[in-house]
Structures are given as C-alpha cells and as structure tokens.
TORDREN-160130 format. One record per residue: x, y, z of N, C-alpha, C in turn. Coordinates in steps of 0.02 Angstrom, whole numbers, plus 50000, padded with zeros to 5 digits. Layout:
BEGIN
XYZXYZXYZ/...
end
This chain:
BEGIN
544465197660131544045194760184544055199360245/543465201360268543435205760326543605201960390/543935205460436544135202560499543735205560556/543645201660609543315204160669543775203260728/543705207660777544125207560837543685205460896/543915200360931543555197760989544045196361045/543785194861104544215192461158543935185761183/544385181161194544205174561222544595173561286/544245173161341544565172561407545075178161417/544895184161394545315189961402545875190661351/545915185961306546455185961256546205188961191/546505194361165546275197261102546405192461044/545905191661002545955187160944545645190560884/545985190160827545715192760764545615186860716/544995186060692544835180460648544385182960591/544345179160537543895181060482543165181060504/542775185560476542055185760491541745179060471/541275176660512540955170260499541275164460534/541865165460563542195160160601541785158460663/541725152160678541365150260739541805151460800/541485151960857541845152860920542335147160930/542135141060913542565135260922543205135860881/543135137760817543725138460775544155144260797/543835149660819544215155360844544625153560905/544325149660949544675147561010545265142960992/545165138560942545715134260921546305138360895/546145143560856546675147860830547045151460886/546695152560941547005155960998547335151061047/547315144561030547615139561074547205138061135/546555139261132546105138061188545665132061172/545655127161215545285120961202544565121561229/544095119861186543395119361206543175112261192/542915108561242542735101561231542135100761184/542135095261147541575093661102541465086061103/540865084061083540725076861073540415075661004/539965079960984539605078760921539955081960861/540445086160872540745090160820541235086160777/541145086360711541635084160663541685089660610/542255092760604542335098560560542105096960489/541675101160463541405100860395540945094760383/540835090760434540415084860426539815085060472/539935086460536539385086660585539485092660631/539155098060615539205104260654538495106360671/538225103260724537515104160739537375106360810/537885106660853537785108960921537325104460962/537325097960949536855093460983537065091461053/537715090561064537925087861129537935093061184/537985099461165538005105061213538615104861259/539135101361238539745101261278540185107361265/540075110761208540505116361190540195123061211/539745122961258539425129161280539935134261305/539815140561287540235146061310539785151861331/540085156361367539715162361390539925168261348/539445171761319539585177561277539245183661308/539645188661323539375194561357538815197661315/538235198561347537655201561314537165196361288/537365190061281536905184861258536465182661316/535845180761300535375178961353535525172161383/535855167861345535995161061369536685158861344/536915153361372537545150461347537445148161276/537975148561236537935146961165538395141161147/538185137261097538595131761072539155134561028/539765133661048540335136761014540425134060943/540215127960930540345124960865539905127760809/539365131260827538915134060776538815141560783/539085144560834538965151760846539505155760811/539325160060762539815164160727540015170260768/540645171760768540885177460807540655184060774/540615189160815540445195860790540935200860822/541015206460789541475211560813541335213360886/541865213060926541815215060996541575209761044/541445203761020541225198361065541725197361122/541465196761182541865194861240541625187961262/542065183161255541875176161264542255173061322/541885169361363542185165661419542075158261407/542605154361409542545147161396542585142961459/542735146161515542815142161577542535145761637/541995149661628541675152961685541315147861728/541145149461789540775144661831540135142161799/539775146561765539145144461733539285139561676/539815140761639539995136261584540205129461611/540625129361661540855123161690540285118961717/539815122261752539255118661781538795115861726/538675119861674538235117561620538535111561584/539185111861570539505106061538539475099861582/539585100761645539585095061691538895091961695/538375096161699537685093561702537515089861637/537695092861580537545089661517537895082861511/538515082561534538875076161530538585071061578/538385073261637538085068661685537425065861658/537045070061622536425067761593536555062561538/537075063561499537255058561449537455052061483/537845052561535538075046561571537515042961607/536995046761626536435043561663536055038661619/536105039461552535765034861506536275031261463/536835029561494537375026361457537565019761492/537665014661452537885008261481538605009161505/538685009761569539335011461597539735005061614/540015001961562540444996161571541144997761544/541395003461566542005006161537542605001361543/542654997661596543234993261606543264987861553/542694985561529542684980161480542514982461409/542394988861400542214991561334542834991661289/542734990061225543284990061177543584997061169/543215002261186543465009061179543755011761245/543825007661295544105009961358544795013161347/544895018961376545505022961369545585026161300/545095024861256545095028061190544385030461174/544055033061226543355035061222543305042461238/542985046261195542935053461206542485055061265/541975051061276541525052161333541905050861398/542275045461399542665043661459543195049061473/543515051461421544025056661430543725063161457/543135064961432542805071061456542595070261529/542345064361547542145063161616542745063961663/543325061761640543925062461679544145069761682/544105073061625544305080161622543865084561666/543215083161668542755087161708542695084461780/543105079561797543135076861865542455074361889/542125070561847541485067561867541635060961902/541525060961966541655054962007541025051662032/540465055262025539825052562048539275055362004/538745051561994538195053761952537595055861995/537375061961985536825064462024536145062461995/536145060161934535515058761900535455051361883/534955048261908534795041361890534055041061872/533895037461820533195037061799533105031861747/532625032961703532475028161651533075027461604/533185021361580533755019961537533525017061471/533915018161418533795014861354533905007361362/533435003461337533504996161343533464992661275/533654996361222533644993361155534184987961150/534034982561115534524977061110535094978661063/535644975061069536204975761024536014973360954/536304976460904536184974660835536764970360811/536644963960802537164959260781537054956660711/536644960160671536454957560606536994958360553/537484962560564538004963760515538584958960524/538904957060469539504952860472540114956860492/540064963560489540644967760500540604971960564/539994974160581539914979060635539434976760688/539524979260748539064978160804538844984960829/538184985860836537904992060861537604990860930/537784995060978537504994561046537155001061063/536485001461053536115007661066536175010161137/536315005661184536375007661254537015011661269/537465011761221538065015861228538045022061185/537535022561143537475028261097537305034661135/537625040161116537485046561148537115051261099/536885048461043536485052260994536835058460968/537485058060960537865063860934537765064860860/537555059560825537405059760753538015060260708/538595059060736539195059160694539175053460643/538945047560664538895041960618538395043460563/537845046660581537325048460532537615053060479/537995058160502538265063060456538775060060408/539225055860434539745052960391539445047960342/538935044260364538605039460320538235043060264/537885048360281537465051860232537865056860190/538295060860222538605066460187539285064860156/539635059960184540295058160157540245051960113/539975046660141539925040460103539335040360054/538855044860064538265045460021537845039060022/537815035860080537405029860089536755031460125/536815033960186536225036260224535755030860248/536045025360274535605019960298535445020460372/535735025460407535575026460478535375033760488/534945034860537534725041660553534405041360622/534175047160645533825047560709533125044660701/532945040360747532285037160747531925039160811/531285040860805530875043260862531115050160885/530815052560940530965059260963531055059361039/531345064961063531425065861135531855060461166/531665058361226532055053361262532085046761224/531575045461182531555039161145531965039261080/532315044661068532725045061007533275039861009/533345036360954533905031760945534185032560875/534785030060865535105030460799535115023460768/534875022960707534875016460674534505016660609/534445010860576534065010560514533315011560527/532945012860475532225013960481531865007460498/531265008160528530795002660540531084997160584/531554998960627531824994160675532254988760643/532474989860583532884984760549533604984960575/533954979460567534654979060586535094981960531/535704983860548536154986760499536334981760445/536304975360461536444970160412535854968660367/535284971760380534674970560341534524976160293/534944981260291534854986960246535454987460200/535454992560157535974993060105536614996260132/536834994060191537484996160218538034992760178/538584996460164539134993560125539714991360169/539624991660235540114989160283540784992960281/540754999260260541375003160253541705004560320/541305004860373541575006060440541705013260458/541495017960415541615024960431541195027360490/540625024260501540225025860560540605023960623/540955018360620541365016060676541925021060691/542245023460637542795028360645542535034860675/541935036860655541655043260678541385042860749/541175036960771540865036260837541345038060893/541155042560938541615044660992541625039861051/541165034961051541105030361107541125023161080/540875018461119540885011461098540215009061071/539815013661042539155011761018539185007860952/539715008860913539815005160851540535002460852/540594995860846541254992660848541294987360794/541894984860782541984979160737541644973060768/541404968660724541184962060749541814957860757/542024957060818542684954360832542724946860820/543304944760793543444937560784544054935660827/544224939760875544824938560915544794931860951/544234930360983544184924061021544244917960975/543934918360916543984912760869544704911660846/545064917060836545774916460815546184913460872/546064915760933546424912860990546284905360996/545664903360986545484896260990545854892260936/545904895060876546254891560822547004890960838/547304896260864548014896060882548144890860936/547674890160983547754885361038547634878161018/547344877060959547184870260936547794867260902/548094862060931548704859160902548584855860834/547964854560817547804851460753547764856560696/547764862860713547674868160663548344871360644/548394873060580548954877060555548674883960540/548874888860580548574895460576549044900060537/548814902260478549204906460434548894913460432/549314918460439549064925360442549384929460386/548994933860356549244938460306549054945560326/549474950360309549344957260328549324961760267/548844966160265548794971060211549354976260219/549564979260163550114984160167549994989860216/549364992060222549224997860266549334996360339/549294989960358549324988260429549994990060459/550534988760423551194989960450551324997360463/550955001660428551045008860437550535011860484/550065007760508549535010360552549565007460622/549825001360628549774998060694550205001460746/550745004660725551175008060773550815013460812/550325016660779549945021960812549575019360873/549365012960870549015009960927549465009160988/550125009560976550595008661031550995015061045/550715020661023551015027061039551565029460992/551675025760938552175027960889551885033660846/552305037860817552045043260774551635040460717/551125044060697550685041960642551095040560580/550985034760549551335033060488551985029360498/552175028160561552795024460574552745017360546/553265015260512553285008460484553525003660538/553104998660553553264994060608553244986860584/553504985660524553454978960494553804973760537/554424974960556554794969860595554464968460662/554264973760696553944972760761553284968960753/552904970660700552264967460689552344959960674/552804958260630552904951260613553154947360673/553634950260709553894946860769553344945760821/552914950760829552364950160878551884944660858/551724944260793551244939260771551524932160778/552154931360764552454924760776552454923160851/552574928360891552554927360963551864925660989/551344928160956550664926560975550484919360961/550844916260914550724909160900550514907560829/550504912660784550364911160714550934906960686/550764902060644551274897560618551684900760562/551364904560519551714908060466551394914860456/551814919760436551574926460423551714928160350/551204930160313551274931760242551084939060230/551314941760173551164948560153550654948360096/550094951760105549564951760054549814954859988/550374958559990550674961159929550804955559878/550974949659903551104943959858550484942659815/549914942559847549294941259810549074947259769/549294953259789549144959059748549464958359679/550064955459677550394954159613549984949159573/549734943959607549314939059572548684942359545/548394946759584547784950259562547914954359500/548484957759499548664961759440548714957359378/549034951559386549104946959330548414944359307/548004942559355547344939859337546894945159305/546894951159334546474956459306546734958659238/547404958759231547684960559166547494955459113/547514949059131547314943759084546574944459066/546164945859117545454946659104545324952659059/545694958159069545604964059027545764962458954/546324959058943546514957258875545984952758843/545734948058883545224943558857544594947358837/544394952158878543794956158862543914960458799/544504963358795544654967558737544654963458673/544954957558676545034953358617544384949758597/543924948958645543334944958632542684948858639/542734955458640542124959558642541764959358709/542154958658763541844958458829541634965358853/541304965558910541054971858938541634976258960/541634982458938542144987358956541804993858978/542114997959020542774996859050542754991559105/543344988759119543414983859173543544987559238/543154986259289543224989559354543504984559404/544004986559442544324982059489543844979659543/543974973859569543534970859620543884970159687/544404974159699544814973359759544464975759823/544004980459817543684983359877542994980359887/542894976559941542234973659953541694978759969/541904984559998541424989860010541154992659944/541614993659897541414996159831540974990959796/541144984659800540754979359768540034979459795/539964979959860539294980059890538924986459872/539294991959868538994998259846538714997659775/539104994559732538884993459663538284988859661/538284983559701537734978759701537074982159722/537124986559772536514989759798536284995659756/536764999859735536585006359707536705007159632/537155003159604537295003559532537334996659501/536804992659507536824985859480536944985559405/536814991159370536924991159298537664990659280/538104991559330538824990959317539124984359341/538704979759363538964973359389539374969659336/539164969959274539534966459221540214969559208/540304975759230540954979059221541464976959273/541224974059329541674972059382542104966159361/542734966359382543174960659369542914954559406/543004948759376542804942559409543334940059458/543904943559461544454941559505544284942859579/544534938559621544454939559693544924945259715/544784948059773545224953159800545874949759822/546414953559831547064950459848547044945859909/546734947959963546764943560022546344937360013/545794937759976545404931859962545774927159914/546114930059865546514926059819547064922459857/547374925959904547914922959943547644917359987/547054918460016546744913160056546634906860016/546394907659954546294901959910546944898459893/547474902459881548134899659865548414895759924/548334898559984548594895260044548254888560057/547614888160042547254881860055547284876959996/547624878959942547694874359885548434873259870/548754877959836549444877159815549914876359874/549864880959923550304880559982550194874060020/549564872260029549414866060065549704859960029/549644859859963549904854259924550664853859929/551004859459921551734859559922552024857859991/551634858960043551884857660111551544851660143/551174847860103550844841760127550414842960188/550004848160184549554849860239548834848760215/548444845660256547734844760241547384851560244/547084853860189546754860460190546244861260246/545954855660268545464855960322545784858260388/546444857660393546794859560454547054866760452/547004869860393547264876660386546734881760406/546934886460448546504892160466546854898460440/546524901960394546814908060366546514914160399/546954918660420546754924860454547034930760415/546614935560400546824941660366546804947560414/547344951460416547354957660454547254963360405/546694966660410546494971560360546314978260392/546384983760354546184990260380545444991760370/545084987160339544394988460316543904983460347/543374986060378542874981560408542474977860356/542434980460295542064977060242542374970360224/543014969460239543344963060226543034957460268/542764959160326542434954160367541814951360331/541424955860303540844953760264541064949660204/541574952060170541824948660110542024941460126/542394940460181542644933860198542074928860211/541494931460231540924927060247540484925660186/540624928760130540204927660070540274920360048/539724916860037539754909760020540104908259954/540094912959907540414911759843541174911859846/541444914459902542174914659911542394908659951/542254902859925542424896559958542534891159905/542824885659926542934880059881542984873659921/542644868559898542654861959931542464862360005/542014866960020541764867560088542184871960133/542724874960108543154879160148543094886460125/543014890960172543054898060155543784899660138/543884903860087544564905860070544914909060129/544574913460164544834916660224544344915160281/544614912460335544174910460391543994916360436/544484920660452544354926160497544724932460472/544404938160485544714944560471544744948560535/545334951160550545424955660607545634962460579/545374967760610545604974460591546264975960625/546584981360605547214983460635547114984460710/546564987360730546434988560801546354982060839/546024977160808545944970660841546614967260851/547044967560801547714964560808548094967960864/548044974460869548394978160922548134976060990/
end
C-alpha cells in the first residue's frame, strides 16, 4: 500500500493513499468536529462541520470525504475554518427547536456539545422555521422534524445497515425533511421498530415513545402491584448511563435502585428464557414428529418478526408460535404468579426493561393478551430506566 506524506496543523503525518483528511487527523490525534459522519455508513459531507483549509485549494473542504494527497498542508483550526464552522452551526440552530433543557437528549446531544465547544452564546440568524408536526404514529418511536438537522445518519443506517429504507430526504432546499414518503408516519410504513435510527440520530429528533409517566402513575397507585423484569443486556449496559466503563455489570445496583423507585418485585427475564427454550424445543419435536414446517425459526425478536411479516411473508409458517421471553414472563406473572400469591390479575402491572425499542411495539400487539389483559403493560428501554 502506497503512503503519502502530509502535514496537519504543522504536524508531519504519513498515511495510506486514499485516506480522508478526517481519518488522517484522527491518526495524528487531532480532533475535527462532525455531525453527519458515521464511519462506513454515512460519509457524505452534508453538515459542513468538518471543514478544513488545504493550501492551494480554492475553498474549504469537508474533511470526511476529501482524500489526502502527497504534500497536502492542512489547517484544521485557522480563523477561516473556525468562522465557517460557527456560521454553519448557527444556521443549523436557527431552524432548530431549541428546548435543550427539557429535551431527552440534553447533555447527550452532539449539536448541543458542538455549540458549547464553539462557544455559541447568541444566534445571529433568525428567520423562517420548520413547522412540521411530530410523528406519533409508531408504538416504539417518536419523530420530531423540528429538531432534525437533516444529517441523514438515520437514512443511511436504515437503508444501508438494516436494509429497510423506509425513511429518506423529502423535498429539496430549505423544505427538505427526513421521513417516509408521501407524508406518511413512521408507524404507517414497513418500519420494523429496530430503533437503529434512534441510535444514529445525533440530536433529539428521534426518541423512544416513552412510558415513564405511565409507570410512575402505576407505582403511585396503592391498588396496583407493579412487577418489573429486566433483560440480561440491561445489567451490562445501564452502568454506562451513569459513567461506569462500558460493559460494567451493575446487577446489584440496578435491582436495588428499582426497588427504591417503588417496584414491588424485580424479576430476571432469564427465567422466561428457560421457559422459551422448553417451549420451542417441544414445538420443534412436535413439528419433526408430525411433519410440521421446518426449519423452525425463533420468535424471540419482535423486530425480526415484523421484518419477516413485511418482507418475507413466505417464511411466516417457519416462525415459532412461542412468545418471546419477556412476553411469556408477563403472561406467567398475570396467571401462575397471581394465582400462587392470591393477587387479582387486574391489579398487576407488568413492566419490562428491554434494550430494544421493538419490544414496545410487541407489547402493544393485541394477540399478546389474555382475558382483556396485555401480557406486558409497559416497556422501558435501558435509557428510560436510567
């Protein structure tokens, strides 16, 4: 592989030919801000926050897409670069719903962090604003176009990673918005509720459809018995929300905190995972012995189930008829557990803490209920619990 020699802010750097300025700067330990960039997923230079000055170039260049060449002299913090970044960010903010104090992404927002980093204390530009309404059609996600910065990260991850492609840029120029075609809501198209758009979004334009208030109301109701179960991944992820190293196991702290919040009992979804294995194993044997449809495909992931329903309906008969572990546990809690503890199932509120937004959609499916009760009443994500 041929190498090229360049300088970045006066620092000699040698990198492989074809490397972008952004990657070269990272290798040199020099930070260049970005908003739209996701490595190998969204590299389009749309936000113009990564602009740099290259000696001999007619204009500032987007570092995330500009390949280095032998002898390039690059400045990442010249007065022209600083001013251009600041103007671009102010223009984004001028058409942004600025409710940072109450936004779910407050203190965890890339736009907010950049505004602080660039010392933006006042906005010089005020003008026409996006007035598109919030999209509340999904059981899992909420879209707020007034917070969208059109970075297209959600578009790229939906289309290129998940291979779904239900959102894209709509209209042109100032009227550009991100969403499904023909003005439809995200809940009205073949979205599988995977939540990867939410993960990719750098701001608060896509968030979980929160059930926090409903859970608080249930906990405060003395007539209700509020039972919570947690997926295995939660104990290894929730610590990150409180500054612990990624992957730290926080089982004891998590359980103690949930009891402190007012949940009556805390259960581990692993228990129902064992039940699911038994049920699916029994179903597999029954299919093998009785000429049933094979192969048998697990039904534990609601995102996968919805993907199959929309895109591969020919495989629906291959899906296991078993409920997912947390839904199975919800049914057990409102039947067997209620009976053994002499509790009226009508008084039980089941809450699942899950790492997946698709579980919210799953919990609302009418077929996952019995005698008028949903197996699981509310689903909170790890972030919502934190």
